[in-house]
C-alpha positions as CSV (number, residue, x, y, z in Angstrom):
1,M,-58.0,-27.3,-20.4
2,I,-58.1,-25.7,-23.9
3,P,-59.6,-28.3,-26.3
4,L,-57.6,-27.4,-29.4
5,R,-54.9,-25.0,-30.6
6,I,-53.5,-24.9,-34.1
7,L,-50.1,-23.3,-34.5
8,G,-48.7,-22.2,-37.8
9,V,-44.9,-22.0,-37.3
10,G,-42.6,-19.9,-39.4
11,H,-41.7,-16.5,-40.7
12,P,-43.8,-14.9,-43.5
13,F,-40.8,-12.8,-44.8
14,R,-38.7,-15.9,-45.6
15,R,-40.8,-17.2,-48.6
16,D,-41.7,-20.8,-48.0
17,D,-40.9,-20.6,-44.3
18,G,-44.2,-18.6,-44.1
19,V,-46.4,-21.6,-44.9
20,G,-47.3,-22.3,-41.3
21,P,-48.5,-18.8,-40.6
22,W,-50.3,-18.8,-44.0
23,V,-52.2,-22.0,-43.1
24,A,-53.0,-20.6,-39.6
25,A,-54.4,-17.4,-41.0
26,R,-56.8,-19.3,-43.3
27,L,-57.9,-21.7,-40.6
28,A,-58.5,-18.8,-38.2
29,A,-60.7,-17.1,-40.9
30,R,-62.7,-20.4,-41.0
31,G,-63.3,-20.2,-37.3
32,W,-60.6,-22.5,-36.0
33,P,-58.4,-21.5,-33.0
34,A,-55.3,-21.0,-35.0
35,D,-52.3,-18.7,-34.4
36,S,-48.9,-18.0,-35.9
37,H,-45.8,-18.7,-33.9
38,P,-42.2,-17.9,-34.7
39,G,-41.0,-21.4,-33.8
40,E,-38.7,-20.9,-30.8
41,G,-38.9,-24.1,-28.9
42,A,-39.4,-23.0,-25.3
43,G,-42.1,-20.6,-26.6
44,L,-43.8,-23.5,-28.4
45,M,-43.9,-25.6,-25.2
46,D,-45.5,-22.6,-23.5
47,A,-48.0,-22.1,-26.4
48,W,-49.3,-25.7,-26.1
49,D,-49.3,-25.8,-22.3
50,G,-52.8,-26.6,-21.1
51,C,-54.1,-27.8,-24.5
52,A,-55.8,-31.1,-24.9
53,A,-54.9,-31.2,-28.6
54,V,-52.4,-29.3,-30.8
55,V,-52.0,-29.3,-34.5
56,L,-48.8,-27.7,-35.7
57,V,-47.9,-26.7,-39.3
58,D,-44.4,-25.8,-40.3
59,A,-42.0,-25.9,-43.3
60,L,-39.6,-28.8,-43.8
61,Q,-36.2,-28.9,-45.3
62,S,-35.4,-32.5,-45.9
63,G,-34.5,-32.7,-49.6
64,A,-37.9,-34.0,-50.8
65,A,-39.7,-32.2,-53.6
66,P,-41.1,-28.8,-52.6
67,G,-44.7,-29.1,-51.6
68,T,-44.3,-32.7,-50.2
69,I,-46.6,-33.0,-47.1
70,R,-45.6,-35.2,-44.2
71,R,-47.7,-35.8,-41.1
72,F,-46.4,-36.9,-37.7
73,D,-48.1,-38.0,-34.5
74,A,-45.7,-36.9,-31.7
75,H,-46.9,-39.7,-29.4
76,T,-46.2,-42.6,-31.8
77,E,-43.1,-41.4,-33.6
78,T,-40.0,-39.3,-33.0
79,L,-39.4,-36.4,-35.3
80,P,-36.3,-36.9,-37.4
81,A,-33.5,-34.7,-36.3
82,G,-32.8,-31.7,-38.6
83,L,-36.1,-32.1,-40.5
84,F,-37.5,-28.7,-39.4
85,R,-34.3,-26.8,-40.3
86,A,-36.1,-23.7,-41.7
87,S,-36.3,-22.2,-38.2
88,S,-33.8,-19.5,-37.4
89,H,-33.6,-20.9,-33.8
90,L,-31.4,-23.7,-32.7
91,F,-34.1,-25.0,-30.4
92,G,-37.1,-25.3,-32.8
93,V,-40.0,-27.6,-33.4
94,A,-38.3,-31.0,-33.3
95,E,-36.2,-30.1,-30.2
96,A,-39.3,-28.7,-28.5
97,V,-41.3,-31.9,-29.1
98,E,-38.4,-34.1,-27.8
99,M,-37.8,-31.9,-24.8
100,A,-41.5,-31.8,-23.9
101,R,-41.5,-35.6,-24.3
102,V,-38.7,-35.9,-21.7
103,L,-40.3,-33.4,-19.4
104,G,-43.8,-34.9,-19.7
105,R,-45.1,-31.7,-21.3
106,L,-46.5,-33.0,-24.6
107,P,-50.1,-32.2,-25.0
108,P,-52.3,-35.4,-25.0
109,I,-52.7,-35.1,-28.8
110,L,-49.9,-33.5,-30.9
111,V,-50.1,-33.7,-34.6
112,I,-47.5,-32.1,-36.8
113,Y,-47.8,-31.3,-40.5
114,G,-44.7,-30.4,-42.4
115,I,-44.6,-29.0,-45.9
116,E,-41.4,-29.3,-47.8
117,G,-40.2,-25.8,-48.7
118,G,-38.0,-24.9,-51.7
119,D,-37.1,-21.2,-51.2
120,F,-36.2,-19.8,-47.7
121,T,-34.7,-16.6,-48.9
122,A,-35.8,-13.2,-47.8
123,G,-39.1,-12.1,-49.4
124,E,-42.8,-12.6,-49.2
125,G,-45.0,-15.2,-50.9
126,L,-45.0,-18.9,-51.2
127,T,-43.5,-20.7,-54.2
128,P,-46.2,-22.3,-56.4
129,S,-45.7,-25.9,-55.2
130,V,-45.7,-24.9,-51.5
131,A,-48.8,-22.7,-52.1
132,A,-50.7,-25.7,-53.6
133,A,-49.7,-27.9,-50.7
134,A,-50.8,-25.2,-48.3
135,V,-54.3,-25.1,-49.9
136,A,-54.5,-29.0,-49.8
137,I,-53.4,-29.2,-46.2
138,L,-56.3,-27.0,-45.0
139,E,-58.8,-29.8,-45.6
140,Q,-56.4,-32.3,-44.0
141,V,-56.0,-30.3,-40.8
142,E,-59.7,-29.6,-40.6
143,A,-60.4,-33.4,-41.0
144,D,-57.9,-34.2,-38.3
145,C,-59.4,-31.7,-35.9
146,R,-62.9,-33.2,-36.5
147,R,-61.5,-36.7,-35.8
148,I,-59.9,-35.4,-32.6
149,G,-63.4,-34.4,-31.7
150,T,-63.2,-30.6,-32.0
151,A,-65.1,-28.3,-34.3
152,P,-64.8,-24.6,-35.1
153,P,-66.9,-22.3,-33.0
154,P,-70.2,-21.3,-34.5
155,P,-70.3,-18.0,-36.5
156,A,-70.7,-14.9,-34.4
157,A,-74.2,-13.6,-34.3
158,G,-74.8,-10.2,-35.8
């Protein structure tokens, strides 16, 4: 079983929707097993298949102030319908989690971080409030991963 996988969901060419891939890239640079994912639900279920723990980061669109961070434990709470609406797919993060729950395919640990976006138009770069939240969430995700009992691999020799 893969001990940990971090998935940054979103599209970097839709402004704040790129926050998940932005976070994943920074965590990967720090040695964590982090990848970007476009957010299609069936693909997410495949991506976390065989993982003991998954931490997922995605943009939210709930009406809260841009940059607001929310954390969910998929085993203790249901994701509110329509919260992860930034996906261009009809079957996205929330639907994947609930379908996996029904099918018994949730990883043993599934933590989801959402950062409220403000601008989902075409273009690159995060808005200032989302960029600040993305920086703040790096430490939170790393702390969660350490609590889960995982650590980044040691630096490569050479």
